[in-house]
C-alpha positions as CSV (number, residue, x, y, z in Angstrom):
1,M,-30.2,-105.7,-37.7
2,R,-28.2,-104.1,-34.8
3,I,-25.8,-106.3,-32.6
4,A,-25.2,-105.0,-29.1
5,I,-21.7,-105.0,-28.2
6,P,-20.9,-105.6,-24.5
7,T,-19.6,-102.6,-22.6
8,L,-16.7,-104.6,-21.1
9,F,-15.7,-105.7,-24.5
10,V,-15.7,-101.9,-25.7
11,T,-13.6,-100.9,-22.6
12,A,-10.9,-103.7,-23.1
13,V,-10.6,-102.8,-26.7
14,A,-9.9,-99.0,-26.1
15,A,-7.5,-99.9,-23.0
16,L,-5.6,-102.1,-25.8
17,A,-5.5,-99.1,-28.2
18,Q,-3.8,-96.9,-25.4
19,P,0.0,-97.1,-25.3
20,A,1.6,-98.6,-22.3
21,P,2.7,-95.6,-19.8
22,N,6.1,-94.2,-20.2
23,T,6.6,-95.2,-23.6
24,L,6.5,-93.5,-27.0
25,T,4.6,-94.6,-30.1
26,K,6.3,-94.8,-33.5
27,Q,4.3,-91.5,-34.5
28,E,5.6,-89.7,-31.3
29,K,9.0,-90.6,-32.0
30,A,8.8,-89.7,-35.5
31,A,7.6,-86.2,-34.3
32,G,10.6,-85.7,-32.2
33,W,9.0,-86.6,-28.8
34,I,11.5,-87.6,-25.9
35,L,10.7,-89.3,-22.7
36,L,11.7,-87.6,-19.6
37,F,11.0,-90.5,-17.4
38,D,11.8,-94.1,-18.3
39,G,9.3,-95.6,-15.8
40,K,11.8,-97.3,-13.6
41,S,14.3,-94.7,-12.2
42,L,15.1,-91.2,-11.7
43,A,17.8,-91.0,-14.4
44,G,17.7,-87.5,-15.9
45,W,16.5,-85.9,-12.6
46,H,18.2,-84.1,-9.6
47,P,16.5,-83.7,-6.3
48,E,16.4,-80.4,-4.6
49,G,15.3,-79.7,-0.9
50,A,14.4,-82.3,1.7
51,A,11.7,-84.2,-0.3
52,E,12.3,-88.1,-0.7
53,W,11.7,-88.9,-4.4
54,M,11.5,-92.4,-5.8
55,A,10.4,-94.2,-9.0
56,E,7.6,-96.7,-7.8
57,N,4.9,-98.6,-9.9
58,G,5.7,-96.7,-13.0
59,A,5.4,-93.3,-11.5
60,I,7.7,-90.7,-9.9
61,T,6.4,-90.2,-6.4
62,T,7.4,-88.8,-3.1
63,K,6.6,-89.6,0.4
64,P,4.4,-87.2,2.2
65,G,6.6,-84.9,4.3
66,P,9.3,-82.1,3.6
67,Y,9.2,-79.7,0.7
68,G,11.5,-80.1,-2.3
69,W,11.5,-80.4,-5.8
70,L,12.9,-82.8,-8.7
71,R,14.5,-80.7,-11.6
72,S,15.3,-82.1,-15.1
73,D,19.0,-82.4,-15.6
74,G,18.5,-80.7,-19.0
75,Q,17.2,-77.0,-19.5
76,F,14.5,-76.4,-22.3
77,G,13.3,-73.2,-23.9
78,D,10.4,-73.6,-26.3
79,Y,8.7,-77.1,-26.1
80,Q,5.4,-79.0,-25.7
81,L,5.3,-80.8,-22.4
82,K,2.7,-83.7,-21.8
83,L,2.5,-85.5,-18.4
84,E,0.1,-87.1,-15.9
85,F,-0.4,-86.6,-12.3
86,R,-2.2,-88.1,-9.7
87,A,-2.9,-86.7,-6.1
88,C,-5.8,-86.4,-3.6
89,E,-8.2,-83.8,-4.4
90,N,-6.8,-81.2,-2.0
91,C,-3.2,-82.0,-2.3
92,N,-0.7,-79.1,-3.1
93,S,1.9,-79.6,-5.7
94,G,2.9,-78.1,-9.1
95,V,5.2,-78.1,-12.2
96,F,8.0,-75.8,-12.6
97,L,8.7,-74.5,-16.0
98,R,11.8,-72.7,-17.3
99,S,13.2,-72.6,-13.6
100,A,17.0,-71.9,-12.8
101,T,19.3,-74.5,-11.4
102,T,19.5,-72.3,-8.0
103,G,16.9,-70.2,-6.3
104,E,13.3,-70.8,-5.7
105,P,12.0,-72.2,-8.8
106,H,8.5,-70.5,-8.7
107,K,10.4,-67.3,-8.7
108,T,13.3,-68.0,-11.3
109,G,10.7,-69.6,-13.6
110,Y,6.9,-70.5,-13.5
111,E,4.8,-72.7,-11.3
112,L,2.1,-74.5,-13.0
113,Q,-0.3,-75.1,-10.0
114,I,-1.9,-78.2,-8.8
115,W,-3.8,-77.5,-5.9
116,T,-7.6,-76.8,-5.5
117,G,-7.0,-74.7,-2.1
118,N,-5.5,-71.8,-3.5
119,E,-8.5,-69.2,-4.5
120,K,-6.3,-66.8,-6.3
121,Y,-4.0,-69.3,-8.3
122,P,-6.0,-72.6,-8.4
123,T,-5.1,-75.7,-10.5
124,G,-4.1,-74.6,-14.1
125,S,-2.7,-71.1,-13.0
126,L,0.9,-69.9,-13.4
127,V,1.3,-68.8,-9.8
128,N,1.8,-65.0,-9.3
129,H,1.3,-64.5,-13.2
130,A,-2.1,-65.7,-14.3
131,T,-5.2,-67.3,-12.9
132,A,-7.0,-70.2,-14.4
133,H,-10.2,-71.6,-13.4
134,A,-9.8,-75.2,-13.5
135,K,-10.1,-78.1,-11.1
136,F,-8.4,-81.8,-11.3
137,K,-9.9,-85.2,-10.3
138,G,-8.7,-86.4,-7.1
139,D,-7.2,-89.9,-6.8
140,V,-7.2,-90.5,-10.6
141,W,-4.6,-89.7,-13.5
142,N,-4.9,-86.2,-14.9
143,E,-3.0,-84.7,-18.0
144,Y,-1.3,-81.5,-18.6
145,D,-0.6,-80.5,-22.0
146,V,1.8,-77.4,-21.8
147,T,3.1,-75.5,-25.0
148,L,5.7,-72.8,-24.6
149,R,6.9,-70.8,-27.5
150,G,8.7,-67.6,-26.7
151,D,6.5,-65.6,-24.2
152,H,3.4,-67.6,-25.2
153,F,1.9,-70.1,-22.8
154,V,-0.9,-72.5,-23.6
155,I,-2.0,-74.7,-20.8
156,K,-4.6,-77.8,-21.3
157,L,-5.9,-79.8,-18.5
158,N,-7.6,-83.1,-19.4
159,G,-7.7,-81.9,-23.1
160,E,-9.4,-78.6,-22.1
161,K,-7.5,-75.3,-22.6
162,V,-7.6,-73.5,-19.3
163,L,-4.9,-70.7,-19.8
164,D,-3.5,-68.8,-22.9
165,I,-1.3,-66.0,-21.9
166,H,1.8,-64.0,-22.8
167,D,4.7,-63.5,-20.3
168,S,8.4,-63.1,-21.1
169,K,10.1,-63.3,-17.6
170,S,12.0,-66.6,-18.2
171,K,13.0,-68.0,-21.6
172,S,14.6,-71.2,-20.7
173,G,15.2,-73.4,-17.8
174,H,14.5,-76.7,-15.8
175,I,11.4,-78.5,-15.7
176,G,10.5,-79.5,-12.1
177,L,8.2,-81.4,-10.1
178,Q,7.0,-80.2,-6.7
179,S,6.8,-81.9,-3.3
180,N,4.8,-79.9,-0.8
181,K,4.1,-82.1,2.1
182,D,1.2,-84.4,0.3
183,K,1.8,-87.4,-1.8
184,I,1.9,-87.0,-5.5
185,E,2.8,-89.1,-8.5
186,F,3.9,-88.2,-12.3
187,R,4.2,-90.3,-15.1
188,N,4.1,-90.2,-19.1
189,L,6.6,-87.1,-18.9
190,K,7.1,-86.3,-22.5
191,L,8.6,-83.2,-24.3
192,R,8.9,-82.0,-28.0
193,R,11.3,-79.2,-28.6
194,L,9.5,-76.5,-30.7
């Protein structure tokens, strides 16, 4: 005899199985993962440019307005980075990888695109380096999983591999979050050195 389990119950159990945002599981800690955002403050981050960054409702966010980027205090070379972002479907933002402390971060390092409006380098692309053909979901949390090992880049968006390339321009640098006139939110920033 089959017993029907209400969908609401299954959804509730699945939600309980997910770790709370901005935390590490025991398994992640044992594997060497570190949190880059504590869910409450901008500790470990430094603003560049005129954008107003804040920690709000468990996310790093910015007010719509002037351009700027928020860079990690630390620099990293080979690593796996996981993060979640939420933005409107046509919002323009990005994640900087291996960028220098000074200069334009997308030129000194790489910009991992978050923007459906750029036909040449849409979401999932490394701007001016490699084109992916991916789209993110507007107004919900999306996940990037980025692995950088030497000159090898593997980018996954919401669990699907969207880019696998080799490029040797920058070997180490800051991780950065871009504010480009639209509201953007980031959370669950986790890194594991390789």
